[in-house]
C-alpha positions as CSV (number, residue, x, y, z in Angstrom):
1,M,118.2,-64.3,-102.4
2,A,117.4,-63.5,-106.0
3,D,120.2,-62.1,-108.3
4,D,119.8,-58.4,-108.6
5,A,120.8,-58.5,-112.2
6,N,117.6,-60.3,-113.0
7,Q,115.5,-57.8,-111.1
8,S,116.3,-54.6,-113.0
9,D,116.4,-53.3,-116.5
10,Q,119.7,-53.6,-118.4
11,S,121.4,-51.8,-121.3
12,Y,122.6,-53.7,-124.4
13,T,124.4,-52.5,-127.5
14,V,123.2,-54.2,-130.7
15,Q,126.0,-56.3,-132.4
16,A,126.3,-57.4,-136.0
17,G,123.9,-60.3,-136.6
18,D,121.6,-59.5,-133.7
19,T,117.8,-59.7,-134.0
20,L,115.4,-58.9,-131.2
21,S,114.7,-62.7,-131.0
22,K,118.4,-63.5,-130.6
23,I,118.7,-60.8,-127.9
24,S,115.6,-62.1,-126.2
25,Q,117.0,-65.6,-126.2
26,R,120.2,-64.4,-124.7
27,F,118.6,-62.4,-121.9
28,Y,115.4,-64.4,-121.2
29,G,116.2,-67.9,-122.5
30,D,113.1,-67.4,-124.8
31,A,113.2,-65.9,-128.3
32,G,109.4,-65.5,-128.1
33,K,109.8,-62.6,-125.6
34,H,111.3,-60.4,-128.3
35,M,108.3,-58.0,-128.3
36,E,109.0,-57.2,-124.6
37,I,112.3,-55.7,-125.8
38,Y,110.6,-53.9,-128.7
39,Y,107.9,-52.4,-126.4
40,A,110.5,-51.1,-124.0
41,N,112.3,-49.4,-126.9
42,R,109.5,-48.1,-129.1
43,D,111.1,-44.6,-128.9
44,K,114.3,-46.0,-130.5
45,I,112.9,-48.8,-132.8
46,E,110.5,-48.0,-135.6
47,D,110.5,-51.6,-137.0
48,P,111.2,-54.6,-134.7
49,D,112.6,-56.4,-137.7
50,N,115.2,-53.6,-138.4
51,I,117.5,-52.8,-135.5
52,Q,120.9,-51.2,-136.1
53,V,124.4,-52.2,-135.0
54,G,125.5,-49.9,-132.2
55,Q,122.0,-49.1,-131.1
56,E,121.6,-49.0,-127.3
57,L,118.6,-50.9,-126.2
58,T,116.9,-51.2,-122.8
59,I,116.4,-54.9,-121.8
60,P,113.5,-54.9,-119.3
61,A,113.8,-57.1,-116.2
62,A,112.5,-60.6,-116.7
63,T,108.9,-61.1,-115.7
């Protein structure tokens, strides 16, 4: 049976030093999927290269 944590969206609080690429690497094992996180959070992120410490992001389920 698949792990349920990999099947649903998750919440993540941006930490100092984070970038969308680093967050993508952490959750997906692939820094290249950073735009998936950006698209899921367009209402919160104006510039994908400028995220703020403390910002709550939705991490979409891995596809």
